[in-house]
C-alpha atoms as one frame of an Amber mdcrd trajectory, in Angstrom:
protein
 107.841  74.921  84.032 104.435  76.042  82.746 102.633  73.278  84.621 103.793
  74.858  87.872 103.111  78.493  87.054 100.067  78.716  89.292 100.613  79.186
  92.991  98.867  76.897  95.468  95.747  78.552  96.783  96.682  77.719 100.300
 100.176  77.883 101.772 101.009  76.247 105.043  99.691  79.074 107.193  97.555
  81.217 104.939  96.005  81.862 101.536  97.875  83.025  98.456  97.029  86.397
  96.964  97.959  87.137  93.361  99.146  90.438  91.909  95.851  92.309  91.825
  94.163  90.225  94.484  92.667  91.268  97.806  94.982  92.596 100.485  93.867
  93.357 104.035  94.856  97.017 103.678  92.325  98.166 106.263  93.871  95.807
 108.792  97.345  96.961 107.812  96.409 100.600 108.227  94.905  99.830 111.610
  98.107  98.183 112.761  96.650  94.668 112.968  98.778  93.346 110.086 102.408
  93.599 109.006 103.624  93.920 105.430 106.962  92.479 104.260 108.417  93.108
 100.801 111.209  90.772  99.660 113.509  92.111  96.933 116.187  89.887  95.453
 118.892  89.583  92.807 121.191  86.841  91.543 124.125  86.415  89.172 124.906
  90.117  88.840 128.344  89.294  87.395 129.890  92.714  88.075 127.325  94.510
  85.891 127.670  97.900  87.524 126.713  99.820  84.382 123.605  99.137  82.273
 123.937  96.933  79.225 124.947  99.032  76.217 122.230 100.494  74.002 123.231
  98.246  71.122 123.009  95.002  73.129 120.776  92.559  71.234 118.928  91.286
  74.296 119.167  93.728  77.183 119.802  97.148  75.611 119.828  99.831  78.297
 118.689  97.451  81.037 120.312  96.860  84.399 122.881  99.010  86.138 123.335
  99.487  89.868 122.363 103.150  89.849 118.954 102.375  88.334 118.487  99.449
  90.723 119.324 101.626  93.730 116.721 104.193  92.668 114.032 101.508  92.289
 114.888  99.995  95.673 114.628 103.388  97.323 111.221 103.998  95.713 110.006
 100.679  97.091 111.413 101.406 100.545 109.630 104.761 100.522 106.269 103.095
  99.845 106.422  99.802 101.754 106.338  99.050 105.467 109.263  96.604 105.725
 111.733  95.656 102.976 114.225  92.783 102.846 116.972  92.867 100.173 118.859
  89.651  99.333 121.270  88.209  96.751 121.893  84.617  95.648 125.511  84.758
  94.517 127.836  85.278  91.540 128.255  88.922  92.384 131.731  88.883  90.809
 133.144  88.313  87.311 131.874  89.461  83.948 133.056  93.032  83.331 136.371
  94.934  83.543 135.266  96.344  86.905 136.019  92.986  88.473 139.222  92.429
  86.507 140.591  95.784  87.624 139.153  96.317  91.117 138.702  92.717  92.296
 135.113  93.078  93.527 135.410  96.200  95.677 132.884  98.422  93.851 130.300
  95.638  93.704 130.305  95.170  97.480 130.506  98.896  98.201 127.478  99.587
  96.002 125.501  96.705  97.482 126.298  98.055 100.938 125.064 101.490  99.859
 121.823  99.817  98.715 121.584  98.229 102.181 121.480  94.580 101.215 120.510
  92.427 104.180 122.379  89.245 103.190 123.923  87.328 100.281 125.303  83.895
  99.519 128.404  82.955  97.532 128.354  81.732  93.941 131.114  79.821  92.188
 132.399  82.976  90.454 132.816  84.683  93.805 135.890  82.430  94.157 137.482
  83.736  90.949 140.136  85.741  92.809 140.688  82.908  95.252 139.912  82.788
  98.951 142.452  85.510  99.736 140.945  87.761  97.076 137.430  87.321  98.445
 138.591  87.806 102.028 140.343  91.043 101.043 137.089  92.510  99.714 134.788
  91.145 102.427 135.211  94.134 104.822 133.574  96.326 102.161 130.315  94.410
 102.638 128.070  95.787 105.380 125.902  92.660 105.072 126.705  89.025 105.927
 127.621  86.308 103.436 125.850  83.062 104.291 126.729  79.497 103.234 125.585
  76.550 105.352 127.186  73.733 103.351 130.730  75.055 102.825 133.264  74.342
 105.563 135.820  77.148 105.721 137.466  75.918 108.930 140.908  75.487 107.365
 140.797  78.631 105.232 141.191  82.384 105.546 137.384  82.665 105.573 137.039
  80.774 108.850 134.387  82.496 111.004 133.930  85.168 108.321 131.126  83.311
 106.537 128.144  82.205 108.607 125.596  79.464 107.827 122.585  81.664 108.593
 121.384  84.896 110.088 118.146  86.177 111.614 116.709  89.542 110.697 114.028
  91.515 112.497 111.536  93.509 110.457 108.973  95.044 112.758 107.403  92.217
 114.752 108.630  89.597 112.293 111.706  87.421 112.704 113.109  86.143 109.419
 115.688  83.388 109.100 117.969  83.445 106.063 120.593  80.859 105.123 122.725
  80.120 102.063 123.676  77.069 100.019 126.555  76.781  97.545 127.059  74.555
  94.531 129.746  71.857  94.511 132.980  73.591  93.540 135.076  70.605  92.450
 135.135  70.418  88.664 133.508  73.829  88.382 136.149  76.038  90.022 139.927
  75.423  89.830 141.114  73.688  93.000 143.649  76.403  93.771 140.908  79.034
  94.004 138.797  77.362  96.680 141.664  75.592  98.426 140.686  73.687 101.569
 137.013  74.686 101.409 134.955  71.654 102.385 131.714  70.781 100.610 128.844
  69.227 102.550 125.602  67.753 101.266 123.297  70.728 100.678 120.110  68.759
 101.401 121.386  67.618 104.801 122.702  71.057 105.726 119.542  72.767 104.503
 117.358  70.594 106.721 119.624  71.068 109.737 119.627  74.825 109.271 115.916
  75.121 108.533 115.174  73.200 111.736 117.366  75.569 113.741 115.680  78.628
 112.249 112.157  77.235 112.518 112.273  75.577 115.930 115.201  77.034 117.888
 115.187  80.591 116.554 111.359  80.628 116.220 111.452  82.427 112.867 108.213
  83.487 111.204 109.713  83.005 107.733 112.638  80.855 106.507 114.409  81.821
 103.275 117.153  79.912 101.474 119.571  81.821  99.245 120.610  79.079  96.841
 123.349  78.979  94.242 122.604  75.364  93.356 120.761  76.081  90.105 117.044
  75.778  89.397 116.740  72.411  87.603 118.860  69.762  85.857 118.138  66.758
  83.660 120.420  64.521  85.725 120.369  63.849  89.479 122.441  66.894  90.398
 121.082  68.728  93.430 118.967  71.685  92.307 116.392  74.029  93.795 113.671
  71.638  92.606 115.333  68.749  94.421 115.968  70.901  97.493 112.319  71.946
  97.690 111.042  68.373  97.434 113.608  66.885  99.845 113.308  69.239 102.827
 110.742  70.848 105.094 110.513  74.126 106.969 111.720  76.356 104.118 109.174
  78.891 102.877 111.077  80.445  99.991 114.090  79.483  97.851 115.691  82.390
  96.006 117.939  80.794  93.410 120.842  81.520  91.129 123.546  79.922  88.948
 121.344  78.785  86.025 120.441  82.361  84.991 116.773  81.391  84.798 114.211
  84.126  84.190 110.978  83.372  86.046 107.785  85.189  85.104 106.501  84.353
  88.560 107.577  82.230  91.524 106.897  78.510  91.250 105.247  76.465  93.971
 106.377  72.953  94.938 105.376  70.464  97.605 108.069  69.851 100.200 108.821
  66.540 101.915 105.765  66.851 104.194 103.353  68.148 101.559 103.585  71.844
 102.384 104.224  74.546  99.820 107.641  76.062  99.178 108.169  78.797  96.593
 111.145  79.080  94.218 112.095  82.253  92.380 115.029  83.441  90.238 115.509
  86.585  88.161 117.931  85.742  85.356 121.297  87.444  85.474 123.177  90.697
  84.969 120.918  92.747  87.221 118.361  93.294  84.459 115.533  92.268  86.803
 114.751  92.876  90.455 112.666  90.146  92.052 109.815  91.254  94.270 107.411
  89.357  96.521 105.048  90.740  99.137 103.645  89.056 102.224 100.958  90.306
 104.572 100.988  88.835 108.088  97.773  89.164 110.064  97.604  89.803 113.794
  98.454  86.172 114.628 101.205  86.035 111.967  99.342  83.969 109.413 100.877
  84.918 106.071  99.288  85.788 102.774 101.558  85.968  99.741 101.017  88.617
  97.110 102.947  88.081  93.913 104.337  91.144  92.148 105.989  90.775  88.742
 109.769  91.215  88.663 110.761  94.816  88.055 112.626  95.439  84.804 115.610
  97.567  85.788 115.979 100.688  83.635 116.392 104.365  84.413 112.667 104.823
  83.761 111.478 101.907  85.916 109.448 102.465  89.048 109.135 100.056  91.937
């Protein structure tokens, strides 16, 4: 991973700006530029409360109340904010065992998430269990490569969505990991699994060329990287084009910074993931100039504690 820890100096439509680098703040203040802040989580696993103070790794970290406060601080200081999740919202604490996912979705709705994808553990109460909780989500769940046509989730899960933030149009789509062998058959039922590379390219083309999106984001629960030929975020990045950013999950990988890869046509695509349990909040910033050329500004993930500030 260390060999890829430096961003490319030039992305497909603009230069990359690191954490303390130059930002066209004068242009932004004058209204010639637009700022977008992307916040993201993955693999929360029903961690509504912080980790206990005696936890050996994450003592006092995480918790949805602390995360909500940090998100609000960022919203108060930034021009446009996008909040996304890459799956495995459910399973891991008694909250899920007792309430079946309701408080997780209600709290995410209160935090005004814009979209999420489904992880394998989001099937742990079966399709009926997920469908029962879905109305509590004020945001869409997106999966482009699962076919729910013959299930209770038919037309309730969409492949993608478009989101307007100021003058920007952002396309967001989701990809799910293969469920067979990972999730008991009875829990996902007649859910069909389609090749994520093929579906990703089809969806990216729709968002890029038909929807005319300024930014295309994939919410992936494929996993960051594997030693075998299993489809991962690394493989996805190298095998497709038109995706600007892959926000991953499943492998619980803590990134110090987003990683840059070359896509199938030699352009840069970024991958990021922020571990698990809600102990980190991912954050990236983009400045678009007056002709919508983008400049990335990397900001370190925010450690979620009661004392953290966005």
